[in-house]
DOROMAR-816247 format. One line per 8 residues: number of its first residue (from 1); their letters; for each residue x negated, y negated, z of C-alpha. Coordinates in nm, 3 decimals. Each point is the difference from the previous one (the first is absolute). Layout:
residues N
NUM	A	X:Y:Z | ...
This chain:
residues 466
1	MFNNLKRK	0.000:0.000:0.000 | -0.279:-0.243:0.093 | -0.183:0.067:-0.329 | 0.320:-0.056:-0.199 | 0.050:-0.340:0.164 | -0.365:-0.089:-0.056 | 0.027:0.097:-0.368 | 0.310:-0.215:-0.041
9	RIIKYLTL	-0.181:-0.300:0.151 | -0.297:0.048:-0.235 | 0.223:0.039:-0.306 | 0.190:-0.315:0.099 | -0.330:-0.186:0.038 | -0.127:0.114:-0.341 | 0.322:-0.092:-0.177 | 0.088:-0.330:0.168
17	SEPDSLFK	-0.339:-0.163:0.067 | -0.137:-0.284:-0.208 | -0.258:0.165:-0.231 | -0.283:-0.236:0.103 | 0.056:0.073:0.370 | -0.129:0.356:-0.051 | -0.347:-0.147:-0.061 | -0.007:-0.191:0.328
25	GLSRKVIS	-0.339:0.019:0.171 | -0.154:0.192:-0.293 | -0.342:-0.167:0.016 | -0.033:0.074:0.371 | 0.102:0.365:-0.054 | -0.253:0.049:-0.280 | -0.292:-0.141:0.201 | 0.108:0.197:0.308
33	SFKWAVSN	0.012:0.325:-0.203 | -0.344:-0.072:-0.146 | -0.150:-0.050:0.347 | 0.172:0.313:0.130 | -0.148:0.204:-0.287 | -0.347:-0.136:0.077 | 0.039:0.101:0.365 | 0.149:0.344:-0.059
41	CKAYRKIL	-0.144:0.137:-0.325 | -0.373:0.077:-0.013 | 0.009:0.054:-0.378 | 0.148:-0.345:-0.053 | -0.260:-0.165:0.222 | -0.274:0.163:-0.210 | 0.153:-0.136:-0.320 | -0.006:-0.354:0.139
49	EEKGILAG	-0.357:0.043:0.123 | -0.113:0.123:-0.342 | 0.159:-0.308:-0.159 | -0.150:-0.234:0.259 | 0.341:-0.123:0.114 | 0.048:-0.121:0.356 | 0.348:0.082:0.126 | 0.005:-0.324:0.200
57	SVRTLDDF	-0.028:-0.206:-0.318 | 0.342:0.121:-0.120 | 0.242:-0.239:0.169 | 0.257:-0.095:-0.262 | 0.189:0.172:-0.280 | -0.223:-0.178:-0.254 | -0.309:0.132:0.184 | 0.153:0.347:-0.016
65	KQKVPVID	0.063:-0.013:-0.375 | -0.339:-0.149:-0.081 | -0.232:0.190:0.235 | 0.152:0.338:0.079 | -0.101:0.267:-0.255 | 0.247:0.215:-0.190 | -0.028:0.370:0.085 | 0.123:0.313:-0.179
73	KNNFFAAF	-0.015:0.379:0.018 | -0.359:0.012:-0.122 | -0.160:-0.246:0.240 | 0.218:0.086:0.299 | 0.150:0.349:0.016 | -0.270:0.170:-0.207 | -0.287:-0.191:0.160 | 0.052:0.066:0.372
81	PFMELTGE	0.045:0.298:0.234 | 0.359:0.057:0.107 | -0.076:-0.084:0.364 | -0.129:-0.344:-0.103 | 0.324:-0.071:-0.186 | 0.227:0.083:0.293 | -0.221:-0.074:0.301 | -0.070:0.250:0.276
89	KNFKKIRY	0.274:-0.130:0.231 | 0.260:0.017:-0.275 | -0.120:0.342:-0.111 | 0.147:0.151:0.316 | 0.347:-0.140:-0.083 | 0.030:0.160:-0.345 | 0.322:0.192:-0.072 | -0.001:0.032:-0.382
97	IMTSSGFS	-0.269:-0.036:-0.267 | 0.098:-0.033:-0.367 | -0.212:-0.029:-0.313 | 0.077:-0.201:-0.309 | 0.083:0.176:-0.328 | -0.354:-0.008:-0.138 | 0.128:-0.184:-0.309 | -0.316:-0.216:-0.015
105	GKFAYGVE	-0.236:0.291:0.062 | -0.062:-0.120:0.357 | 0.210:0.059:0.309 | 0.129:-0.249:0.254 | 0.152:0.098:0.333 | 0.307:-0.093:0.195 | 0.010:0.059:0.374 | 0.294:-0.017:0.237
113	FRNNEKRS	-0.040:-0.025:0.376 | 0.226:0.176:0.246 | 0.136:-0.328:0.132 | 0.081:-0.121:-0.355 | 0.212:0.300:-0.095 | 0.326:-0.144:0.132 | -0.077:-0.341:-0.149 | -0.058:0.137:-0.351
121	GFFVDTAL	0.311:0.217:0.029 | 0.206:-0.301:0.103 | -0.124:-0.193:-0.304 | 0.094:0.288:-0.235 | 0.344:0.031:0.160 | 0.059:-0.374:-0.032 | -0.095:-0.003:-0.368 | 0.233:0.294:-0.072
129	DLFFKTSR	0.281:-0.162:0.198 | -0.041:-0.319:-0.204 | 0.093:0.169:-0.326 | 0.183:0.320:0.090 | 0.183:-0.100:0.321 | -0.140:0.305:0.177 | 0.115:-0.122:0.342 | 0.361:0.032:-0.124
137	RKTFLINC	-0.029:0.301:-0.229 | -0.095:0.354:0.095 | -0.325:0.025:-0.198 | -0.229:0.286:-0.100 | -0.353:-0.085:-0.116 | -0.212:0.225:-0.224 | -0.370:-0.084:-0.023 | -0.151:0.133:-0.325
145	TPMGVHIN	-0.327:-0.189:0.020 | -0.310:0.221:-0.037 | -0.134:0.215:0.280 | -0.138:-0.201:0.290 | 0.216:-0.312:-0.048 | 0.225:-0.012:0.305 | 0.288:-0.244:0.048 | 0.082:-0.115:0.352
153	TSLPLAET	0.375:-0.040:0.036 | 0.279:0.069:0.248 | 0.218:0.133:-0.283 | 0.049:0.375:-0.061 | -0.296:0.083:-0.224 | -0.112:0.287:-0.224 | -0.353:-0.008:-0.142 | -0.035:0.214:-0.314
161	SVRSDMVL	-0.314:-0.142:-0.164 | 0.019:0.061:-0.379 | 0.230:0.305:0.006 | 0.304:-0.080:-0.213 | 0.163:0.336:0.085 | -0.004:-0.097:0.368 | 0.151:-0.339:-0.081 | 0.285:0.157:-0.198
169	ALLAKVSP	0.066:0.256:0.274 | 0.031:-0.280:0.258 | 0.229:-0.202:-0.227 | 0.227:0.300:-0.052 | 0.013:0.120:0.361 | -0.074:-0.294:0.233 | 0.097:-0.319:-0.183 | 0.377:0.078:0.004
177	CYEQTIII	-0.019:-0.032:0.380 | -0.102:-0.368:-0.032 | 0.153:-0.316:-0.140 | -0.307:-0.076:-0.208 | -0.339:0.146:-0.091 | -0.313:-0.205:-0.073 | -0.288:0.170:-0.182 | -0.348:-0.157:0.016
185	GDPYFLKK	-0.275:0.098:-0.242 | -0.217:-0.054:-0.306 | 0.200:-0.123:-0.304 | -0.114:0.279:-0.229 | 0.059:0.276:0.253 | 0.346:-0.142:0.072 | 0.066:-0.006:-0.375 | -0.069:0.375:0.002
193	AVEEGTQA	0.219:0.057:0.305 | 0.291:-0.204:-0.138 | -0.015:0.174:-0.338 | -0.005:0.344:0.163 | 0.275:-0.102:0.240 | 0.220:-0.125:-0.283 | -0.050:0.327:-0.187 | 0.087:0.192:0.319
201	GIGWKNLN	0.325:-0.198:0.041 | -0.096:-0.218:0.297 | 0.270:-0.265:0.048 | -0.217:-0.306:0.051 | 0.298:-0.235:0.023 | 0.207:0.220:0.232 | -0.298:0.048:0.233 | -0.069:-0.375:-0.007
209	VSLVLGQD	-0.371:0.048:-0.082 | -0.245:-0.292:-0.032 | -0.369:0.003:-0.090 | -0.296:-0.191:0.143 | -0.286:0.014:-0.251 | -0.358:-0.068:0.104 | -0.363:0.097:-0.065 | -0.010:-0.102:-0.367
217	WFPESLRS	0.109:-0.275:-0.237 | 0.308:0.073:-0.210 | 0.191:-0.197:-0.267 | 0.362:-0.109:0.002 | 0.072:0.252:-0.275 | -0.074:0.283:0.246 | 0.242:-0.150:0.254 | 0.263:-0.015:-0.277
225	YLSSLMEI	-0.064:0.362:-0.095 | 0.026:0.128:0.358 | 0.308:-0.215:0.056 | 0.170:0.159:-0.300 | -0.057:0.349:0.144 | 0.117:-0.097:0.349 | 0.303:-0.208:-0.106 | -0.141:-0.321:0.150
233	DPDRDTER	0.058:-0.341:-0.156 | -0.325:-0.184:0.083 | 0.149:-0.334:-0.102 | 0.307:0.024:0.223 | -0.036:0.272:0.263 | -0.065:-0.119:0.354 | 0.074:0.326:0.185 | -0.235:0.233:-0.190
241	LIIATMGL	-0.341:-0.126:-0.106 | -0.316:0.105:-0.177 | -0.241:-0.231:0.175 | -0.378:-0.039:-0.012 | -0.235:-0.039:0.291 | -0.376:-0.036:0.001 | -0.234:0.108:0.272 | -0.373:0.022:0.038
249	TELGLNVF	-0.137:0.274:0.221 | -0.242:-0.240:0.163 | 0.267:-0.269:0.058 | 0.323:0.191:0.055 | 0.263:0.201:-0.184 | 0.234:-0.294:-0.061 | -0.201:-0.312:-0.080 | 0.241:-0.119:-0.271
257	HESPETIK	0.353:0.094:-0.096 | 0.271:-0.102:-0.243 | 0.351:-0.113:0.090 | 0.320:0.041:-0.205 | -0.046:-0.355:-0.129 | -0.365:0.035:-0.101 | 0.090:0.318:-0.190 | 0.259:-0.193:-0.199
265	IRRYAQAN	-0.243:-0.289:-0.056 | -0.264:0.239:-0.135 | 0.255:0.163:-0.230 | 0.115:-0.340:-0.124 | -0.363:-0.101:-0.062 | -0.063:0.318:-0.198 | 0.279:-0.108:-0.236 | -0.090:-0.372:-0.001
273	NDLHTKLF	-0.350:-0.081:-0.125 | -0.001:-0.355:0.139 | 0.073:0.110:0.357 | -0.238:0.293:-0.041 | -0.283:-0.239:-0.092 | 0.080:-0.238:0.287 | -0.004:0.279:0.257 | -0.253:0.250:-0.130
281	GAESKASG	-0.206:-0.175:-0.268 | -0.036:0.079:-0.369 | -0.278:0.263:0.017 | 0.237:0.298:0.014 | 0.345:0.058:-0.147 | 0.106:0.210:0.299 | 0.139:-0.201:0.290 | -0.188:0.060:0.324
289	FLFHYYPM	0.153:0.063:0.338 | 0.145:-0.293:0.193 | -0.056:0.087:0.365 | 0.072:-0.158:0.337 | -0.278:-0.011:0.256 | -0.021:-0.094:0.368 | -0.224:-0.304:0.066 | -0.004:0.081:0.371
297	RFFIEESQ	-0.175:0.330:-0.082 | -0.237:-0.098:-0.282 | -0.174:-0.307:-0.135 | -0.026:0.041:-0.377 | -0.229:-0.179:-0.245 | -0.072:0.040:-0.372 | -0.347:0.049:-0.146 | -0.123:-0.180:-0.311
305	QGALIFTT	0.061:0.324:-0.191 | 0.366:0.004:0.106 | -0.030:0.273:0.264 | 0.154:-0.013:0.347 | -0.208:-0.043:0.317 | 0.147:0.104:0.338 | -0.071:-0.098:0.357 | 0.177:0.192:0.277
313	LSKSASIP	0.148:-0.231:0.264 | 0.084:0.257:0.267 | -0.249:0.051:0.280 | 0.135:0.353:0.033 | -0.148:0.087:-0.341 | -0.199:0.320:0.037 | -0.257:-0.104:-0.260 | 0.009:-0.379:-0.040
321	LIRYASGD	-0.022:-0.109:-0.362 | -0.110:-0.357:-0.067 | 0.016:-0.126:-0.360 | 0.040:0.353:-0.133 | 0.031:0.037:-0.380 | 0.228:0.292:-0.084 | -0.047:-0.014:-0.379 | 0.367:-0.078:-0.063
329	CGKQISYS	0.079:-0.286:-0.240 | 0.269:-0.248:0.086 | 0.084:-0.348:0.122 | 0.188:-0.154:0.289 | 0.327:-0.182:-0.066 | 0.169:-0.206:0.267 | 0.368:0.051:0.071 | 0.072:-0.358:-0.111
337	KVEELLNT	-0.181:0.059:-0.331 | 0.215:0.307:-0.065 | 0.311:-0.205:0.080 | -0.115:-0.265:-0.246 | -0.052:0.257:-0.277 | 0.336:0.162:0.062 | 0.172:-0.338:-0.026 | -0.187:-0.077:-0.324
345	FHISHLRP	0.123:0.324:-0.156 | 0.354:-0.038:0.143 | -0.021:0.316:0.210 | 0.005:-0.160:0.344 | 0.239:0.275:0.115 | -0.308:0.227:0.009 | -0.162:-0.204:0.278 | -0.147:0.257:0.244
353	FLKLPLTT	0.180:0.026:0.333 | -0.336:0.054:0.173 | -0.177:-0.333:0.044 | -0.342:0.166:-0.022 | -0.268:-0.116:-0.245 | -0.062:0.215:-0.305 | -0.286:0.141:-0.200 | -0.023:0.165:-0.339
361	ITGRLGNY	-0.189:0.321:-0.070 | -0.083:0.041:-0.368 | -0.252:0.285:0.012 | -0.355:0.088:0.104 | -0.301:-0.224:-0.058 | -0.184:0.106:-0.317 | 0.250:0.277:-0.077 | 0.035:-0.054:-0.375
369	LRIKDEII	-0.153:0.112:-0.329 | -0.166:-0.255:-0.230 | -0.011:0.086:-0.369 | -0.178:-0.277:-0.195 | 0.214:-0.309:0.070 | 0.298:0.182:0.149 | 0.056:0.090:0.363 | 0.236:0.292:0.057
377	HPEDLKLG	0.166:0.017:0.341 | 0.118:0.341:0.122 | 0.296:-0.174:0.166 | 0.129:-0.096:-0.347 | -0.027:0.360:-0.119 | 0.190:0.121:0.308 | 0.276:-0.246:-0.082 | 0.021:0.132:-0.357
385	LFENFEIA	-0.004:0.368:0.092 | 0.299:-0.025:0.234 | 0.213:-0.236:-0.211 | 0.105:0.294:-0.217 | 0.176:0.235:0.242 | -0.045:0.296:-0.235 | -0.378:-0.049:0.017 | 0.018:-0.059:0.376
393	SRITGHFV	0.180:0.331:0.050 | -0.278:0.195:-0.176 | -0.315:-0.143:0.163 | -0.137:0.008:0.354 | -0.097:-0.369:-0.015 | -0.374:0.076:0.019 | -0.226:-0.121:-0.278 | -0.358:-0.109:-0.055
401	LHAENDRP	-0.117:-0.270:-0.241 | -0.351:-0.014:-0.145 | -0.193:-0.120:-0.304 | -0.114:0.228:-0.280 | -0.197:-0.157:-0.288 | 0.142:-0.346:0.078 | 0.355:0.133:-0.001 | 0.223:0.036:0.305
409	VINIQLKP	0.102:0.358:0.081 | 0.275:0.091:0.243 | 0.028:0.352:0.146 | 0.355:0.065:0.124 | 0.105:0.294:0.218 | 0.324:0.181:-0.084 | 0.219:0.166:0.261 | -0.050:0.376:0.053
417	SVSPDRLI	0.303:0.102:-0.207 | -0.076:-0.228:-0.297 | -0.209:0.073:-0.311 | -0.151:-0.269:-0.225 | 0.166:-0.065:-0.336 | 0.002:-0.263:-0.271 | 0.327:-0.155:0.115 | -0.126:-0.088:0.347
425	NNAIQDAL	-0.333:-0.114:-0.145 | 0.180:-0.241:-0.234 | 0.231:-0.121:0.277 | -0.295:-0.075:0.229 | -0.186:-0.172:-0.286 | 0.300:-0.229:-0.059 | 0.051:-0.066:0.372 | -0.361:-0.103:0.061
433	AKYTCTQL	-0.039:-0.200:-0.322 | 0.201:-0.280:0.166 | -0.275:-0.047:0.259 | -0.325:0.025:-0.197 | -0.134:-0.171:-0.311 | -0.250:0.278:-0.074 | 0.158:0.331:-0.098 | -0.045:0.261:0.272
441	KIKILPYL	-0.120:0.350:-0.071 | 0.245:0.212:0.195 | -0.091:0.338:0.145 | 0.297:0.181:0.152 | -0.116:0.280:0.225 | 0.195:0.293:0.146 | 0.017:-0.013:0.378 | -0.275:0.253:0.074
449	EYPYGMEL	-0.233:-0.135:-0.270 | -0.009:-0.349:0.151 | -0.354:-0.020:0.144 | 0.030:-0.294:0.238 | 0.076:0.062:0.367 | 0.181:0.331:-0.027 | -0.177:0.129:0.311 | 0.181:-0.257:0.216
457	NYEKKFSN	0.326:-0.036:-0.195 | 0.207:-0.284:0.154 | -0.222:-0.020:0.309 | -0.236:-0.268:-0.130 | 0.020:-0.316:-0.208 | -0.211:0.008:-0.315 | -0.123:-0.281:-0.220 | 0.172:-0.026:-0.338
465	IL	-0.333:-0.117:-0.147 | -0.302:0.221:-0.069
């Protein structure tokens, strides 16, 4: 009961506050977090010593931005012993240790202390209550994220990892006992699960099933495809959602998330080039994510290359991260700027009910293929592949793009039951021609002949670029 009342107060605060008030005292919090990291993290002290930076010289936010070095996986997680990252005192408090996906070839680590377990669970419960009204609806949660990724929640929870047969068994047997079911997982694994569930006769609408997609970037065309299978109207539905969240192992499982309004804004931008360019830039034809973030949890900056830089503001952070570059490309957008854009395009009814600031995520830094004067973004190819639902139904969603004699080549994995033929090859050629100037050489590979990442199958993110 107490937690329900607390959640209601927080939701009221986030929806009724003046947007600028959420940044109150930001400079003081940033400097305080920096000093706390210096005092509590031996690895971070060594970084400052190597750079010749005196912690006492960082007094203002301008000092912080100008003097404090940017860190990343290579010069932080890979460079120091684990004990120096957490500190000996904190080491004794550890409850969970998680690793990142290994997407970059290097691993980062997320640590949760025993005394933070309830706090992180409360945050997850609040976020779910925001969009799915879980405090009023009997809710069943299925966690399909890969092995080792645990979700703290007070809701009834099943953790299946990437076993679609287990997911379908739970939907058939357990979900009818609840008013709604929320499934959390990787977009391409959930594509598999939804397709298999549809074939098995799962009543997505009757069971009131929603999806929370994380771990990888996905285009609006994939949301449209999944919506068509699950009988969801993504432009009108408010009860059932397919919603994206973004976490970083080293920062937390829910750093960013969408809202019903930001989903609709992204979909509108995908169909309106002017709004797309204003929000996401002109580099890619695929609209990026438009996410909310919590300025009381993170201070976010943008690098000159357009990548996001994070500073944790909580002194309960297990491994303090100060000016940490994640490799994700995006930009911050204030709530008032979003309001201004919505008014300009006469869609002010899409104003987000959460007064939180926003950020875009358009992809990974350097994750593209350059062929002569053309840059090919894998995000654009994802958009094209899922726009044609017939193509979408025959592929896993995994592909790899590389250059061969100055020509782009895309290797696409078919589903296990599908064989390559000329019709699908021509359909894919036509679908992708909208998003590249240079003609792609398309290689359509049967499921077991696809050579990239089969040994981990849905358990690890892989680069779409060789």
